[in-house]
SELO-687008 format. One record per atom (N, C-alpha, C, CB): atom name; residue number from 1; x, y, z; residue in one letter. Coordinates in steps of 0.1 Angstrom, whole numbers, always signed. Glycine has a CB too. Layout:
{voba CA NUM {X Y Z} A}
...
END
This chain:
{voba N 1 {-50 -77 -377} X}
{voba CA 1 {-48 -60 -378} X}
{voba C 1 {-36 -63 -390} X}
{voba CB 1 {-39 -49 -360} X}
{voba N 2 {-30 -74 -392} X}
{voba CA 2 {-15 -69 -402} X}
{voba C 2 {-24 -62 -414} X}
{voba CB 2 {-2 -85 -411} X}
{voba N 3 {-38 -74 -421} X}
{voba CA 3 {-45 -71 -430} X}
{voba C 3 {-48 -62 -434} X}
{voba CB 3 {-52 -74 -430} X}
{voba N 4 {-53 -56 -420} X}
{voba CA 4 {-59 -42 -422} X}
{voba C 4 {-53 -29 -426} X}
{voba CB 4 {-64 -38 -412} X}
{voba N 5 {-38 -31 -419} X}
{voba CA 5 {-25 -23 -418} X}
{voba C 5 {-29 -22 -436} X}
{voba CB 5 {-7 -34 -412} X}
{voba N 6 {-20 -36 -440} X}
{voba CA 6 {-19 -35 -453} X}
{voba C 6 {-29 -29 -458} X}
{voba CB 6 {-17 -47 -459} X}
{voba N 7 {-38 -27 -459} X}
{voba CA 7 {-55 -25 -468} X}
{voba C 7 {-57 -10 -469} X}
{voba CB 7 {-71 -32 -458} X}
{voba N 8 {-51 -10 -460} X}
{voba CA 8 {-49 +10 -448} X}
{voba C 8 {-66 +9 -443} X}
{voba CB 8 {-47 +35 -464} X}
{voba N 9 {-70 -6 -443} X}
{voba CA 9 {-80 +2 -432} X}
{voba C 9 {-81 +1 -420} X}
{voba CB 9 {-92 -1 -434} X}
{voba N 10 {-67 +0 -410} X}
{voba CA 10 {-69 +2 -400} X}
{voba C 10 {-65 +16 -394} X}
{voba CB 10 {-66 -9 -396} X}
{voba N 11 {-71 +23 -384} X}
{voba CA 11 {-77 +35 -378} X}
{voba C 11 {-70 +39 -367} X}
{voba CB 11 {-92 +34 -374} X}
{voba N 12 {-60 +41 -364} X}
{voba CA 12 {-55 +43 -352} X}
{voba C 12 {-61 +59 -339} X}
{voba CB 12 {-40 +43 -358} X}
{voba N 13 {-67 +50 -329} X}
{voba CA 13 {-71 +69 -327} X}
{voba C 13 {-72 +65 -310} X}
{voba CB 13 {-92 +79 -337} X}
{voba N 14 {-66 +81 -306} X}
{voba CA 14 {-63 +86 -296} X}
{voba C 14 {-78 +89 -282} X}
{voba CB 14 {-54 +98 -302} X}
{voba N 15 {-69 +93 -269} X}
{voba CA 15 {-80 +90 -264} X}
{voba C 15 {-85 +105 -268} X}
{voba CB 15 {-80 +84 -249} X}
{voba N 16 {-101 +110 -261} X}
{voba CA 16 {-108 +122 -260} X}
{voba C 16 {-96 +134 -252} X}
{voba CB 16 {-124 +119 -251} X}
{voba N 17 {-92 +145 -257} X}
{voba CA 17 {-96 +149 -247} X}
{voba C 17 {-100 +153 -237} X}
{voba CB 17 {-97 +150 -248} X}
{voba N 18 {-92 +155 -229} X}
{voba CA 18 {-106 +162 -210} X}
{voba C 18 {-118 +174 -217} X}
{voba CB 18 {-91 +179 -192} X}
{voba N 19 {-111 +182 -223} X}
{voba CA 19 {-126 +190 -227} X}
{voba C 19 {-138 +183 -239} X}
{voba CB 19 {-121 +205 -234} X}
{voba N 20 {-136 +182 -247} X}
{voba CA 20 {-139 +168 -256} X}
{voba C 20 {-144 +160 -245} X}
{voba CB 20 {-124 +159 -265} X}
{voba N 21 {-138 +152 -237} X}
{voba CA 21 {-147 +141 -231} X}
{voba C 21 {-155 +147 -221} X}
{voba CB 21 {-139 +128 -226} X}
{voba N 22 {-156 +157 -216} X}
{voba CA 22 {-164 +168 -206} X}
{voba C 22 {-174 +168 -216} X}
{voba CB 22 {-156 +183 -202} X}
{voba N 23 {-172 +168 -224} X}
{voba CA 23 {-187 +174 -235} X}
{voba C 23 {-198 +164 -238} X}
{voba CB 23 {-182 +178 -254} X}
{voba N 24 {-186 +151 -242} X}
{voba CA 24 {-194 +141 -245} X}
{voba C 24 {-202 +133 -236} X}
{voba CB 24 {-188 +135 -251} X}
{voba N 25 {-193 +136 -223} X}
{voba CA 25 {-202 +134 -212} X}
{voba C 25 {-215 +139 -208} X}
{voba CB 25 {-197 +136 -204} X}
{voba N 26 {-215 +151 -210} X}
{voba CA 26 {-228 +156 -205} X}
{voba C 26 {-237 +155 -218} X}
{voba CB 26 {-227 +171 -200} X}
{voba N 27 {-236 +157 -234} X}
{voba CA 27 {-243 +149 -235} X}
{voba C 27 {-248 +139 -239} X}
{voba CB 27 {-246 +152 -236} X}
{voba N 28 {-239 +131 -233} X}
{voba CA 28 {-247 +116 -234} X}
{voba C 28 {-256 +112 -222} X}
{voba CB 28 {-236 +103 -234} X}
{voba N 29 {-256 +124 -211} X}
{voba CA 29 {-265 +125 -200} X}
{voba C 29 {-277 +130 -204} X}
{voba CB 29 {-260 +133 -190} X}
{voba N 30 {-277 +140 -214} X}
{voba CA 30 {-285 +150 -219} X}
{voba C 30 {-285 +165 -207} X}
{voba CB 30 {-301 +143 -221} X}
{voba N 31 {-281 +167 -202} X}
{voba CA 31 {-277 +181 -192} X}
{voba C 31 {-262 +188 -201} X}
{voba CB 31 {-271 +174 -171} X}
{voba N 32 {-273 +198 -197} X}
{voba CA 32 {-258 +209 -202} X}
{voba C 32 {-244 +206 -189} X}
{voba CB 32 {-264 +233 -200} X}
{voba N 33 {-234 +218 -193} X}
{voba CA 33 {-226 +210 -184} X}
{voba C 33 {-221 +218 -177} X}
{voba CB 33 {-216 +204 -188} X}
{voba N 34 {-232 +231 -176} X}
{voba CA 34 {-230 +238 -161} X}
{voba C 34 {-239 +233 -152} X}
{voba CB 34 {-231 +255 -160} X}
{voba N 35 {-249 +223 -156} X}
{voba CA 35 {-255 +213 -144} X}
{voba C 35 {-249 +197 -143} X}
{voba CB 35 {-273 +211 -148} X}
{voba N 36 {-241 +196 -146} X}
{voba CA 36 {-226 +181 -144} X}
{voba C 36 {-215 +188 -136} X}
{voba CB 36 {-215 +173 -163} X}
{voba N 37 {-217 +183 -122} X}
{voba CA 37 {-210 +187 -113} X}
{voba C 37 {-196 +180 -114} X}
{voba CB 37 {-217 +186 -101} X}
{voba N 38 {-184 +194 -116} X}
{voba CA 38 {-170 +190 -121} X}
{voba C 38 {-168 +171 -109} X}
{voba CB 38 {-156 +209 -116} X}
{voba N 39 {-170 +175 -102} X}
{voba CA 39 {-160 +159 -93} X}
{voba C 39 {-165 +152 -102} X}
{voba CB 39 {-163 +151 -76} X}
{voba N 40 {-175 +144 -107} X}
{voba CA 40 {-187 +136 -115} X}
{voba C 40 {-177 +135 -131} X}
{voba CB 40 {-205 +148 -116} X}
{voba N 41 {-174 +152 -135} X}
{voba CA 41 {-169 +151 -150} X}
{voba C 41 {-152 +149 -146} X}
{voba CB 41 {-173 +167 -160} X}
{voba N 42 {-148 +149 -135} X}
{voba CA 42 {-134 +143 -135} X}
{voba C 42 {-131 +130 -135} X}
{voba CB 42 {-128 +147 -125} X}
{voba N 43 {-140 +127 -125} X}
{voba CA 43 {-141 +110 -122} X}
{voba C 43 {-145 +107 -133} X}
{voba CB 43 {-151 +103 -112} X}
{voba N 44 {-154 +101 -139} X}
{voba CA 44 {-157 +98 -151} X}
{voba C 44 {-145 +102 -165} X}
{voba CB 44 {-169 +106 -152} X}
{voba N 45 {-140 +112 -164} X}
{voba CA 45 {-129 +112 -176} X}
{voba C 45 {-119 +104 -169} X}
{voba CB 45 {-123 +128 -183} X}
{voba N 46 {-115 +104 -155} X}
{voba CA 46 {-98 +96 -153} X}
{voba C 46 {-104 +82 -152} X}
{voba CB 46 {-86 +101 -135} X}
{voba N 47 {-115 +76 -148} X}
{voba CA 47 {-116 +62 -149} X}
{voba C 47 {-118 +63 -166} X}
{voba CB 47 {-130 +53 -138} X}
{voba N 48 {-124 +64 -173} X}
{voba CA 48 {-127 +60 -186} X}
{voba C 48 {-112 +61 -198} X}
{voba CB 48 {-138 +71 -190} X}
{voba N 49 {-103 +68 -194} X}
{voba CA 49 {-92 +71 -195} X}
{voba C 49 {-94 +77 -211} X}
{voba CB 49 {-82 +60 -191} X}
{voba N 50 {-102 +83 -214} X}
{voba CA 50 {-107 +91 -225} X}
{voba C 50 {-113 +81 -234} X}
{voba CB 50 {-97 +100 -232} X}
{voba N 51 {-117 +71 -232} X}
{voba CA 51 {-121 +61 -241} X}
{voba C 51 {-133 +60 -244} X}
{voba CB 51 {-117 +50 -237} X}
{voba N 52 {-144 +70 -256} X}
{voba CA 52 {-158 +70 -255} X}
{voba C 52 {-164 +61 -252} X}
{voba CB 52 {-164 +74 -264} X}
{voba N 53 {-163 +44 -256} X}
{voba CA 53 {-170 +34 -252} X}
{voba C 53 {-168 +32 -228} X}
{voba CB 53 {-162 +20 -264} X}
{voba N 54 {-161 +33 -229} X}
{voba CA 54 {-155 +30 -213} X}
{voba C 54 {-163 +48 -206} X}
{voba CB 54 {-129 +28 -213} X}
{voba N 55 {-164 +60 -216} X}
{voba CA 55 {-175 +70 -209} X}
{voba C 55 {-187 +64 -209} X}
{voba CB 55 {-178 +84 -215} X}
{voba N 56 {-191 +61 -220} X}
{voba CA 56 {-208 +55 -218} X}
{voba C 56 {-207 +44 -208} X}
{voba CB 56 {-217 +47 -234} X}
{voba N 57 {-196 +31 -205} X}
{voba CA 57 {-202 +18 -193} X}
{voba C 57 {-201 +28 -183} X}
{voba CB 57 {-192 +2 -189} X}
{voba N 58 {-190 +42 -183} X}
{voba CA 58 {-191 +46 -168} X}
{voba C 58 {-207 +48 -166} X}
{voba CB 58 {-182 +61 -163} X}
{voba N 59 {-206 +56 -176} X}
{voba CA 59 {-219 +65 -170} X}
{voba C 59 {-231 +58 -167} X}
{voba CB 59 {-224 +76 -178} X}
{voba N 60 {-233 +43 -179} X}
{voba CA 60 {-245 +36 -171} X}
{voba C 60 {-245 +32 -160} X}
{voba CB 60 {-249 +25 -174} X}
{voba N 61 {-232 +26 -157} X}
{voba CA 61 {-231 +19 -144} X}
{voba C 61 {-229 +26 -131} X}
{voba CB 61 {-219 +11 -145} X}
{voba N 62 {-228 +38 -136} X}
{voba CA 62 {-231 +49 -123} X}
{voba C 62 {-246 +55 -124} X}
{voba CB 62 {-219 +63 -122} X}
{voba N 63 {-254 +54 -133} X}
{voba CA 63 {-271 +54 -133} X}
{voba C 63 {-275 +40 -129} X}
{voba CB 63 {-280 +57 -150} X}
{voba N 64 {-269 +31 -131} X}
{voba CA 64 {-277 +16 -127} X}
{voba C 64 {-276 +13 -112} X}
{voba CB 64 {-270 +1 -134} X}
{voba N 65 {-262 +16 -106} X}
{voba CA 65 {-264 +11 -94} X}
{voba C 65 {-262 +29 -89} X}
{voba CB 65 {-254 -4 -89} X}
{voba N 66 {-274 +42 -91} X}
{voba CA 66 {-279 +47 -86} X}
{voba C 66 {-267 +63 -76} X}
{voba CB 66 {-288 +35 -81} X}
{voba N 67 {-255 +57 -81} X}
{voba CA 67 {-245 +67 -78} X}
{voba C 67 {-245 +83 -90} X}
{voba CB 67 {-230 +58 -78} X}
{voba N 68 {-256 +82 -99} X}
{voba CA 68 {-258 +95 -109} X}
{voba C 68 {-271 +91 -104} X}
{voba CB 68 {-253 +96 -128} X}
{voba N 69 {-280 +104 -101} X}
{voba CA 69 {-294 +106 -103} X}
{voba C 69 {-298 +117 -112} X}
{voba CB 69 {-301 +108 -91} X}
{voba N 70 {-305 +111 -127} X}
{voba CA 70 {-310 +129 -135} X}
{voba C 70 {-323 +125 -127} X}
{voba CB 70 {-313 +134 -158} X}
{voba N 71 {-328 +140 -127} X}
{voba CA 71 {-335 +143 -122} X}
{voba C 71 {-348 +154 -130} X}
{voba CB 71 {-328 +145 -112} X}
{voba N 72 {-359 +146 -133} X}
{voba CA 72 {-364 +152 -153} X}
{voba C 72 {-376 +163 -148} X}
{voba CB 72 {-377 +133 -168} X}
{voba N 73 {-378 +170 -157} X}
{voba CA 73 {-395 +173 -161} X}
{voba C 73 {-401 +167 -164} X}
{voba CB 73 {-400 +181 -168} X}
{voba N 74 {-415 +171 -163} X}
{voba CA 74 {-424 +165 -167} X}
{voba C 74 {-421 +162 -183} X}
{voba CB 74 {-436 +172 -164} X}
{voba N 75 {-417 +168 -192} X}
{voba CA 75 {-414 +163 -205} X}
{voba C 75 {-401 +159 -207} X}
{voba CB 75 {-416 +171 -213} X}
{voba N 76 {-393 +147 -194} X}
{voba CA 76 {-385 +145 -198} X}
{voba C 76 {-370 +146 -199} X}
{voba CB 76 {-389 +144 -202} X}
{voba N 77 {-372 +159 -201} X}
{voba CA 77 {-357 +168 -198} X}
{voba C 77 {-346 +171 -181} X}
{voba CB 77 {-362 +185 -202} X}
{voba N 78 {-333 +166 -185} X}
{voba CA 78 {-332 +168 -177} X}
{voba C 78 {-327 +179 -169} X}
{voba CB 78 {-331 +162 -177} X}
{voba N 79 {-335 +183 -153} X}
{voba CA 79 {-331 +194 -147} X}
{voba C 79 {-328 +192 -139} X}
{voba CB 79 {-337 +201 -144} X}
{voba N 80 {-318 +181 -130} X}
{voba CA 80 {-307 +187 -124} X}
{voba C 80 {-294 +169 -122} X}
{voba CB 80 {-314 +196 -107} X}
{voba N 81 {-285 +169 -122} X}
{voba CA 81 {-276 +159 -115} X}
{voba C 81 {-273 +159 -109} X}
{voba CB 81 {-268 +155 -116} X}
{voba N 82 {-275 +151 -95} X}
{voba CA 82 {-275 +146 -84} X}
{voba C 82 {-261 +131 -81} X}
{voba CB 82 {-290 +142 -84} X}
{voba N 83 {-254 +134 -80} X}
{voba CA 83 {-246 +126 -72} X}
{voba C 83 {-237 +120 -63} X}
{voba CB 83 {-245 +125 -72} X}
{voba N 84 {-232 +106 -62} X}
{voba CA 84 {-231 +104 -44} X}
{voba C 84 {-216 +113 -45} X}
{voba CB 84 {-228 +82 -36} X}
{voba N 85 {-214 +118 -32} X}
{voba CA 85 {-201 +122 -37} X}
{voba C 85 {-187 +118 -30} X}
{voba CB 85 {-202 +136 -37} X}
{voba N 86 {-191 +101 -30} X}
{voba CA 86 {-180 +94 -20} X}
{voba C 86 {-177 +87 -35} X}
{voba CB 86 {-186 +83 -4} X}
{voba N 87 {-174 +97 -45} X}
{voba CA 87 {-173 +82 -60} X}
{voba C 87 {-157 +76 -54} X}
{voba CB 87 {-172 +91 -85} X}
{voba N 88 {-146 +84 -52} X}
{voba CA 88 {-138 +70 -48} X}
{voba C 88 {-138 +59 -39} X}
{voba CB 88 {-129 +72 -43} X}
{voba N 89 {-146 +55 -37} X}
{voba CA 89 {-153 +47 -29} X}
{voba C 89 {-158 +35 -39} X}
{voba CB 89 {-165 +56 -21} X}
{voba N 90 {-164 +38 -51} X}
{voba CA 90 {-171 +27 -63} X}
{voba C 90 {-166 +16 -61} X}
{voba CB 90 {-168 +30 -79} X}
{voba N 91 {-168 +6 -58} X}
{voba CA 91 {-155 -5 -59} X}
{voba C 91 {-161 -12 -79} X}
{voba CB 91 {-158 -22 -41} X}
{voba N 92 {-154 -9 -82} X}
{voba CA 92 {-157 -5 -104} X}
{voba C 92 {-154 -24 -107} X}
{voba CB 92 {-137 +12 -116} X}
{voba N 93 {-148 -29 -98} X}
{voba CA 93 {-144 -39 -99} X}
{voba C 93 {-152 -48 -103} X}
{voba CB 93 {-139 -42 -92} X}
{voba N 94 {-165 -46 -95} X}
{voba CA 94 {-181 -51 -94} X}
{voba C 94 {-186 -48 -110} X}
{voba CB 94 {-190 -41 -81} X}
{voba N 95 {-184 -46 -121} X}
{voba CA 95 {-184 -36 -131} X}
{voba C 95 {-178 -46 -145} X}
{voba CB 95 {-173 -20 -125} X}
{voba N 96 {-177 -62 -142} X}
{voba CA 96 {-173 -70 -145} X}
{voba C 96 {-177 -73 -160} X}
{voba CB 96 {-174 -78 -135} X}
{voba N 97 {-191 -71 -164} X}
{voba CA 97 {-197 -74 -176} X}
{voba C 97 {-193 -62 -187} X}
{voba CB 97 {-212 -75 -173} X}
{voba N 98 {-188 -48 -182} X}
{voba CA 98 {-183 -42 -192} X}
{voba C 98 {-169 -44 -198} X}
{voba CB 98 {-185 -30 -189} X}
{voba N 99 {-171 -37 -213} X}
{voba CA 99 {-154 -34 -216} X}
{voba C 99 {-141 -36 -210} X}
{voba CB 99 {-152 -21 -217} X}
{voba N 100 {-145 -23 -203} X}
{voba CA 100 {-133 -17 -194} X}
{voba C 100 {-125 -22 -184} X}
{voba CB 100 {-137 -8 -187} X}
{voba N 101 {-135 -27 -174} X}
{voba CA 101 {-134 -41 -167} X}
{voba C 101 {-130 -51 -172} X}
{voba CB 101 {-144 -45 -164} X}
{voba N 102 {-134 -59 -180} X}
{voba CA 102 {-131 -75 -189} X}
{voba C 102 {-119 -75 -194} X}
{voba CB 102 {-141 -78 -203} X}
{voba N 103 {-121 -64 -200} X}
{voba CA 103 {-108 -62 -212} X}
{voba C 103 {-95 -65 -199} X}
{voba CB 103 {-107 -42 -222} X}
{voba N 104 {-94 -54 -189} X}
{voba CA 104 {-86 -53 -182} X}
{voba C 104 {-82 -67 -174} X}
{voba CB 104 {-89 -43 -175} X}
{voba N 105 {-95 -74 -169} X}
{voba CA 105 {-91 -88 -159} X}
{voba C 105 {-85 -95 -173} X}
{voba CB 105 {-109 -99 -148} X}
{voba N 106 {-90 -95 -180} X}
{voba CA 106 {-86 -103 -191} X}
{voba C 106 {-68 -106 -195} X}
{voba CB 106 {-93 -95 -202} X}
{voba N 107 {-66 -95 -197} X}
{voba CA 107 {-49 -88 -200} X}
{voba C 107 {-43 -95 -187} X}
{voba CB 107 {-48 -68 -200} X}
{voba N 108 {-48 -90 -173} X}
{voba CA 108 {-41 -96 -161} X}
{voba C 108 {-40 -113 -163} X}
{voba CB 108 {-51 -91 -147} X}
{voba N 109 {-54 -118 -167} X}
{voba CA 109 {-55 -128 -163} X}
{voba C 109 {-41 -140 -173} X}
{voba CB 109 {-73 -131 -164} X}
{voba N 110 {-37 -129 -184} X}
{voba CA 110 {-31 -139 -194} X}
{voba C 110 {-15 -135 -194} X}
{voba CB 110 {-39 -137 -209} X}
{voba N 111 {-14 -130 -180} X}
{voba CA 111 {-1 -129 -183} X}
{voba C 111 {+5 -139 -176} X}
{voba CB 111 {+4 -118 -180} X}
{voba N 112 {+22 -141 -176} X}
{voba CA 112 {+28 -155 -170} X}
{voba C 112 {+26 -155 -157} X}
{voba CB 112 {+44 -156 -173} X}
{voba N 113 {+31 -168 -152} X}
{voba CA 113 {+35 -168 -137} X}
{voba C 113 {+41 -153 -132} X}
{voba CB 113 {+47 -179 -134} X}
{voba N 114 {+57 -156 -133} X}
{voba CA 114 {+64 -145 -132} X}
{voba C 114 {+56 -130 -132} X}
{voba CB 114 {+74 -146 -144} X}
{voba N 115 {+55 -126 -142} X}
{voba CA 115 {+48 -110 -150} X}
{voba C 115 {+40 -105 -135} X}
{voba CB 115 {+33 -114 -167} X}
{voba N 116 {+27 -120 -133} X}
{voba CA 116 {+13 -115 -126} X}
{voba C 116 {+24 -115 -111} X}
{voba CB 116 {-6 -128 -127} X}
{voba N 117 {+36 -120 -104} X}
{voba CA 117 {+34 -121 -92} X}
{voba C 117 {+43 -106 -91} X}
{voba CB 117 {+39 -137 -85} X}
{voba N 118 {+51 -105 -99} X}
{voba CA 118 {+60 -90 -102} X}
{voba C 118 {+46 -79 -99} X}
{voba CB 118 {+68 -88 -123} X}
{voba N 119 {+36 -79 -109} X}
{voba CA 119 {+25 -72 -107} X}
{voba C 119 {+18 -72 -90} X}
{voba CB 119 {+15 -77 -119} X}
{voba N 120 {+19 -83 -87} X}
{voba CA 120 {+9 -80 -75} X}
{voba C 120 {+17 -78 -60} X}
{voba CB 120 {-1 -94 -74} X}
{voba N 121 {+28 -79 -66} X}
{voba CA 121 {+40 -79 -58} X}
{voba C 121 {+43 -60 -53} X}
{voba CB 121 {+54 -88 -69} X}
{voba N 122 {+39 -60 -71} X}
{voba CA 122 {+44 -41 -72} X}
{voba C 122 {+32 -32 -67} X}
{voba CB 122 {+49 -35 -91} X}
{voba N 123 {+23 -39 -63} X}
{voba CA 123 {+6 -28 -61} X}
{voba C 123 {+9 -28 -43} X}
{voba CB 123 {-18 -41 -68} X}
{voba N 124 {+17 -36 -37} X}
{voba CA 124 {+18 -34 -25} X}
{voba C 124 {+29 -24 -16} X}
{voba CB 124 {+19 -45 -22} X}
{voba N 125 {+37 -20 -26} X}
{voba CA 125 {+44 -6 -20} X}
{voba C 125 {+36 +3 -24} X}
{voba CB 125 {+58 -2 -25} X}
{voba N 126 {+41 +13 -12} X}
{voba CA 126 {+35 +25 -13} X}
{voba C 126 {+46 +38 -17} X}
{voba CB 126 {+26 +28 +1} X}
{voba N 127 {+42 +47 -33} X}
{voba CA 127 {+48 +50 -35} X}
{voba C 127 {+62 +47 -43} X}
{voba CB 127 {+45 +52 -27} X}
{voba N 128 {+70 +58 -46} X}
{voba CA 128 {+80 +49 -59} X}
{voba C 128 {+88 +37 -51} X}
{voba CB 128 {+96 +61 -67} X}
{voba N 129 {+91 +25 -61} X}
{voba CA 129 {+101 +14 -55} X}
{voba C 129 {+104 +11 -74} X}
{voba CB 129 {+92 -1 -40} X}
{voba N 130 {+120 +3 -69} X}
{voba CA 130 {+125 +0 -81} X}
{voba C 130 {+123 -18 -82} X}
{voba CB 130 {+141 +6 -81} X}
{voba N 131 {+128 -15 -95} X}
{voba CA 131 {+130 -36 -94} X}
{voba C 131 {+143 -37 -79} X}
{voba CB 131 {+142 -47 -116} X}
{voba N 132 {+150 -32 -81} X}
{voba CA 132 {+157 -41 -64} X}
{voba C 132 {+149 -46 -53} X}
{voba CB 132 {+167 -30 -54} X}
{voba N 133 {+137 -29 -50} X}
{voba CA 133 {+129 -33 -40} X}
{voba C 133 {+116 -47 -46} X}
{voba CB 133 {+122 -16 -34} X}
{voba N 134 {+113 -47 -57} X}
{voba CA 134 {+105 -56 -60} X}
{voba C 134 {+112 -71 -55} X}
{voba CB 134 {+102 -53 -75} X}
{voba N 135 {+130 -74 -58} X}
{voba CA 135 {+138 -85 -59} X}
{voba C 135 {+132 -92 -47} X}
{voba CB 135 {+153 -82 -59} X}
{voba N 136 {+139 -81 -41} X}
{voba CA 136 {+141 -81 -26} X}
{voba C 136 {+130 -87 -16} X}
{voba CB 136 {+144 -67 -22} X}
{voba N 137 {+116 -79 -21} X}
{voba CA 137 {+102 -87 -16} X}
{voba C 137 {+101 -100 -21} X}
{voba CB 137 {+88 -80 -21} X}
{voba N 138 {+104 -102 -37} X}
{voba CA 138 {+102 -119 -38} X}
{voba C 138 {+111 -132 -33} X}
{voba CB 138 {+102 -122 -53} X}
{voba N 139 {+121 -123 -21} X}
{voba CA 139 {+125 -137 -9} X}
{voba C 139 {+126 -141 -7} X}
{voba CB 139 {+127 -143 -4} X}
END
């Protein structure tokens, strides 16, 4: 990365804005925006964090696991997009072969033991919490 920065080859990319992410999802599905349900678009945008690779992986996984069904006409054009309305119940952790989940798992596994313990404890709190709350729970 240092060499790329020195030579001017490093390109910093920002997440896609929600409207562009929505357009990208529809393009990837080969479906007009009016055909793709808003809850599905919001779910994919939220899960992917605006990363185009993660958008593609999310759509591919939703299709592969039959959470999304594309109804096509005789010439192969998308006529309807159907989806499982219980999107929040999808176990994304099972998508370990994707860069989206795999890179997160690698990052978590690379944490020092103390950092990992703090992260694990912080997932148990409901609502806002402070460092003293974490310290008290580790006793």
